[in-house]
C-alpha positions, 0 to 999 in steps of 0.5 A, a space after each residue: 543802942 550801944 555795943 558793950 565792949 571789954 578789952 582784957 589782958 592777962 594783967 587787967 581789965 584794960 577797958 569796959 565801955 559802951 561804944 558804937 562799933 569795934 573793928 577787930 583784926 581777926 586771923 581770917 580778916 578784919 570784922 566790924 561788930 555792932 550792937 546785935 551782931 551774931 554770936 561768934 568767936 575768932 582768934 586775933 592777928 599778932 601786932 594788929 590794930 583794934 579800932 574803936 568807934 565811940 559814936 557813929 562817924 567818929 574818928 576811931 581810937 586805934 590800939 595795937 594788940 598782940 594775939 588772943 581771941 574775940 567773943 561776940 555774944 548777947 552781952 556784947 564783945 569781949 577781946 582777950 589780948 595777950 598785950 595792948 599798946 595805946 
């Protein structure tokens, strides 16, 4: 099973992919999202790293994001970030 993940900025859909896990830098602390995670929303920290694990045990891809929020629902994880830096 895979988690459907979308990363969106005001300018464009930055990424839409099926991944194993994403670690999100929430304002109340980092949290990992896997397939089947409970629905939730969180605001994001400024200038923090979003970690994307393509497969279990893989080295994470790190993207710096600035502000925004994340939503987990039955469709997967959507991160709406003000800015993304590779």
